[in-house]
N, C-alpha and C positions, 0 to 999 in steps of 0.2 A: 769650326770644328758646327759648334750648333749649325750656323749659318747651314753649309753645306748638310748637314741633317733636312733642318727648314725648306730646305732646296727642293732636295729632293722625295718626304714629303708631297708638295706643289707637284712635281710634275709629277708624280701616283693619285694624285686628288680629283685631278681633274673628270674619269670618267668615274668614282664615285656621289653615291648619292650621298646628300648636302642634308644634313640638320640644319647646317647655317654655314653665314659666310665665316664663322670664324677657323682661326691656324688649325685645328684638331677640328674644326664642326664637321667632321665625317664620322667620330668616334663618339656614337651616344652617351650619355653625362652614368646609366648606371652601369655599362661597364668598365669607360674610368675610373670610377669611384670605384669596381670592385679592384684593376689595375695598383688604383692610389694604396689599399691597405694591401691590398698582396706587397704591392712594394718597399711600405713598411715594414715590410715584418720582414722583410731578405735582411733591409739593413739594422735591421734591429732597433728600429723607432717607433712598434706599434703604442707603446709607451709615452710619447717622445710629448706633450701638450700644441708644443711652438711648427714642429713640420706640418707641416698643415697646406693643402695646397696654394691655398691664400698667399703664407708667403712667395709661391712662385711668381705671381705676382708682379709684390714687389719686389723681385729677386731683377725682374721686366724694367720693372719702372723705375728705380730710380738710378741704371747707369745710364738710363735713358734721358736725365731730365742730370744726371752731375755730367754729362759728356757736353752739356749746352740744351740736348735736346729741347724747344721750346717746348710750352704745358700745355699751346693747344692741341700741339699735332700733338704729345701724349697723352693728350686727357682725350683723342680720336682710337688714338693706335688700341688703351686701354677701356676703349668703349664706357666712358665716364660717364656722368651725365654732366657735371657740371665739374669748372677748372678751382670749384670749391676744395672735388673729390682727391684733385687731381693734386691739390698744392700740400695735398700731405704730404706726402713721399719725397716734396724736396724741403724736407728739413734743416737745415745744416749743413750744410754741404762746404767747407772751406776753401777748395777753389774756386766753383763759385765766389762765394765773397771778394775771393782776393784779385780773383777778373774786374766786382765792380769798383773796390780802392783802385785799381788801377786805372781801369777809368776814370773816376773822379779827378784821381791825379793830374791827370791828359787836361781833363778839362781843366784845371787850376791850371795849370804852364800856359794852354794859352787860350789865359785870359787876361 
């Protein structure tokens, strides 16, 4: 569903003036801020200090890393200045650890 929404936005964007090349670059930051505040109020979350725009970035980044996307790709996608910043999102992910253990077992079996 999210992919369909982003594809629809991308199709409409090609004729819109751009503020930058980001996915939502056609939306002025000021307009986005007003919309975010309004949406939080509509959801009854205006006082929730944890429900911030940055949480959306975390919600994007963590599943990418969890799915095995390499950190360099995630770094570029997120616009991070360094891999160190991106690595903050790759906190302990059990599935990744299981894969790493499986690789070690495989290496040991071939030795």
